[in-house]
KEKE-3310 file (N, C-alpha, C; in steps of 0.2 Angstrom, whole numbers, plus 5000, padded with zeros to 4 digits):
npx = (5009:5017:5020:5028:5031:5036:5035:5034:5034:5034:5031:5029:5032:5026:5026:5016:5005:4999:4985:4967:4962:4973:4972:4965:4974:4983:4976:4973:4985:4988:4978:4982:4994:4991:4982:4990:4996:4986:4978:4965:4949:4943:4955:4961:4952:4954:4968:4967:4958:4966:4978:4972:4967:4979:4985:4976:4977:4990:4988:4978:4984:4998:5003:5002:4987:4984:4997:5008:5012:5020:5017:5024:5022:5026:5026:5029:5031:5036:5040:5027:5021:5015:5022:5018:5023:5019:5024:5026:5032:5030:5025:5019:5006:4997:4996:4984:4975:4966:4974:4971:4963:4953:4955:4968:4965:4956:4966:4974:4965:4964:4976:4991:5002:5006:5015:5022:5033:5043:5050:5063:5060:5043:5032:5031:5021:5020:5014:5009:5004:4999:4998)
npy = (5058:5053:5059:5057:5062:5058:5063:5059:5058:5045:5038:5036:5037:5034:5036:5031:5033:5019:5018:5017:5029:5033:5026:5033:5043:5035:5030:5042:5047:5036:5038:5050:5047:5037:5044:5053:5044:5040:5029:5016:5018:5006:4998:5006:5005:4992:4992:5001:4994:4982:4987:4995:4984:4977:4987:4989:4976:4977:4988:4982:4970:4971:4977:4977:4979:4996:4999:5010:5012:5011:5011:5009:5014:5011:5015:5012:5014:5005:5001:5000:4993:4993:4993:4990:4991:4987:4989:4985:4987:4979:4965:4955:4944:4939:4923:4920:4926:4923:4922:4935:4928:4930:4943:4941:4933:4941:4951:4944:4941:4953:4958:4956:4950:4944:4944:4939:4944:4940:4952:4959:4970:4964:4964:4963:4966:4963:4970:4968:4976:4976:4989)
npz = (5070:5055:5040:5025:5009:4994:4978:4961:4943:4940:4952:4970:4987:5003:5021:5033:5047:5056:5055:5052:5045:5037:5025:5016:5012:5005:4994:4988:4983:4974:4965:4959:4954:4944:4936:4930:4922:4913:4916:4914:4921:4926:4929:4938:4948:4952:4956:4967:4975:4979:4984:4995:5003:5006:5014:5024:5030:5035:5044:5053:5057:5060:5071:5089:5098:5102:5100:5093:5075:5059:5042:5027:5010:4994:4977:4960:4943:4930:4913:4909:4920:4936:4952:4968:4985:5001:5016:5033:5050:5060:5072:5064:5059:5073:5081:5087:5078:5064:5047:5034:5024:5014:5010:5004:4993:4986:4983:4974:4964:4957:4955:4945:4950:4966:4981:4997:5009:5023:5034:5044:5056:5053:5039:5021:5007:4990:4976:4959:4944:4928:4917)
capx = (5008:5022:5018:5032:5028:5041:5031:5037:5029:5034:5030:5029:5033:5023:5026:5009:5003:4996:4978:4962:4962:4978:4970:4962:4980:4986:4971:4974:4992:4987:4974:4986:4999:4987:4979:4996:4998:4980:4976:4958:4945:4943:4961:4962:4948:4958:4974:4964:4955:4971:4982:4969:4967:4986:4986:4971:4980:4995:4985:4974:4987:5005:5005:4998:4982:4986:5004:5009:5016:5021:5016:5027:5019:5030:5024:5034:5029:5042:5038:5019:5020:5015:5023:5017:5025:5016:5028:5025:5037:5027:5026:5015:4999:4997:4994:4977:4971:4967:4976:4966:4963:4948:4959:4973:4961:4954:4972:4977:4960:4964:4983:4995:5007:5006:5020:5023:5040:5044:5056:5065:5054:5037:5031:5031:5017:5022:5008:5011:4998:5000:4994)
capy = (5054:5055:5058:5059:5061:5059:5062:5060:5056:5038:5034:5039:5034:5037:5033:5033:5030:5012:5019:5017:5035:5033:5023:5038:5046:5031:5030:5049:5046:5031:5041:5055:5043:5033:5049:5055:5038:5039:5022:5015:5018:4999:4996:5010:5002:4986:4994:5004:4988:4978:4991:4996:4978:4976:4992:4987:4971:4980:4992:4978:4964:4971:4980:4975:4984:5002:5000:5015:5009:5014:5008:5012:5012:5013:5014:5014:5012:5004:4997:4998:4988:4996:4989:4993:4988:4989:4987:4987:4985:4976:4958:4951:4941:4935:4916:4919:4929:4920:4927:4938:4924:4933:4949:4939:4930:4947:4954:4939:4941:4959:4960:4952:4947:4946:4940:4942:4943:4942:4956:4960:4967:4966:4960:4967:4964:4966:4969:4970:4977:4978:4995)
capz = (5063:5051:5033:5021:5002:4988:4972:4954:4938:4940:4958:4976:4994:5009:5027:5036:5054:5055:5057:5046:5042:5033:5019:5011:5009:5000:4988:4984:4979:4969:4960:4956:4950:4939:4932:4926:4917:4909:4917:4913:4927:4929:4931:4944:4954:4954:4960:4973:4980:4981:4989:5001:5006:5009:5019:5029:5033:5039:5050:5058:5060:5061:5078:5095:5100:5105:5098:5087:5070:5053:5036:5021:5004:4989:4971:4955:4936:4925:4907:4909:4926:4942:4957:4974:4990:5007:5021:5040:5054:5066:5074:5060:5061:5079:5080:5089:5073:5057:5042:5030:5018:5009:5007:5000:4987:4983:4980:4969:4959:4953:4953:4941:4954:4973:4985:5003:5011:5030:5035:5051:5058:5049:5032:5015:5002:4984:4971:4952:4940:4921:4915)
cpx = (5013:5020:5024:5030:5034:5037:5035:5032:5029:5032:5029:5031:5030:5024:5020:5009:4999:4989:4973:4962:4967:4977:4968:4968:4983:4982:4972:4980:4991:4983:4978:4991:4996:4984:4984:4998:4992:4978:4968:4955:4945:4949:4963:4958:4951:4964:4971:4962:4961:4976:4979:4968:4974:4987:4982:4974:4985:4993:4982:4979:4994:5007:5000:4993:4985:4994:5004:5014:5016:5020:5019:5024:5023:5027:5028:5031:5035:5039:5031:5017:5020:5017:5022:5019:5022:5020:5026:5031:5035:5029:5023:5009:5000:4994:4986:4972:4972:4969:4970:4965:4958:4952:4964:4970:4959:4960:4974:4972:4961:4971:4986:5000:5006:5011:5021:5030:5040:5050:5058:5065:5049:5037:5030:5026:5019:5016:5010:5005:5001:4995:4991)
cpy = (5057:5054:5061:5057:5063:5058:5063:5057:5048:5034:5039:5034:5038:5033:5036:5030:5024:5013:5019:5023:5036:5030:5028:5042:5042:5031:5037:5049:5042:5034:5046:5052:5040:5038:5051:5050:5036:5031:5021:5015:5011:4997:5000:5007:4996:4987:4997:4998:4984:4981:4993:4990:4977:4981:4991:4981:4973:4984:4988:4973:4965:4973:4978:4981:4990:5003:5005:5011:5013:5009:5012:5009:5015:5011:5016:5011:5011:4999:4995:4993:4993:4991:4993:4989:4991:4985:4989:4984:4982:4968:4953:4948:4937:4928:4915:4922:4925:4924:4929:4934:4927:4939:4946:4936:4936:4950:4950:4939:4947:4961:4955:4948:4949:4941:4944:4940:4945:4946:4956:4967:4968:4961:4965:4963:4967:4965:4972:4971:4979:4983:4995)
cpz = (5058:5044:5028:5014:4998:4982:4966:4949:4937:4946:4964:4982:4999:5015:5031:5043:5052:5058:5051:5042:5037:5026:5014:5008:5004:4993:4984:4980:4973:4963:4956:4951:4943:4934:4927:4920:4912:4910:4917:4920:4930:4932:4938:4950:4956:4958:4967:4978:4983:4986:4995:5005:5010:5014:5025:5033:5038:5045:5055:5061:5062:5068:5083:5096:5104:5104:5092:5082:5064:5047:5030:5014:4998:4982:4965:4948:4932:4919:4908:4915:4932:4948:4964:4980:4997:5012:5028:5044:5061:5067:5069:5063:5067:5078:5082:5083:5067:5052:5038:5024:5012:5006:5002:4993:4983:4979:4974:4963:4954:4951:4949:4944:4962:4977:4992:5006:5019:5030:5042:5053:5052:5043:5027:5010:4995:4979:4964:4948:4933:4919:4908)
residu = (UNK:UNK:UNK:UNK:UNK:UNK:UNK:UNK:UNK:UNK:UNK:UNK:UNK:UNK:UNK:UNK:UNK:UNK:UNK:UNK:UNK:UNK:UNK:UNK:UNK:UNK:UNK:UNK:UNK:UNK:UNK:UNK:UNK:UNK:UNK:UNK:UNK:UNK:UNK:UNK:UNK:UNK:UNK:UNK:UNK:UNK:UNK:UNK:UNK:UNK:UNK:UNK:UNK:UNK:UNK:UNK:UNK:UNK:UNK:UNK:UNK:UNK:UNK:UNK:UNK:UNK:UNK:UNK:UNK:UNK:UNK:UNK:UNK:UNK:UNK:UNK:UNK:UNK:UNK:UNK:UNK:UNK:UNK:UNK:UNK:UNK:UNK:UNK:UNK:UNK:UNK:UNK:UNK:UNK:UNK:UNK:UNK:UNK:UNK:UNK:UNK:UNK:UNK:UNK:UNK:UNK:UNK:UNK:UNK:UNK:UNK:UNK:UNK:UNK:UNK:UNK:UNK:UNK:UNK:UNK:UNK:UNK:UNK:UNK:UNK:UNK:UNK:UNK:UNK:UNK:UNK)
# end
């Protein structure tokens, strides 16, 4: 399991194993970043919810069962906007699995911007939050 951490006052990047236990590591880094920025507890909860959902989707859907994989989480704050990108390098949501519609609706409800980009390989979810 590879964990690289590049922390700064304005952001971080983490490469995590695509396993459920990695979600706690992402939340911890988000909490540190947002505490330094003095973000309100309600907004921190919104960010944690949306980013956790995006990471969980990557963990569950990006890689075939039993296949090792990586999820990269990049967070940066510029001009009072937090941008978080959750990127995987897997095959995407298989046709036999329905997309996580409820999770996407949840992300859109709490984030100020949500976009999904197909990458080669994988997918990237971009979340924006006004702080």
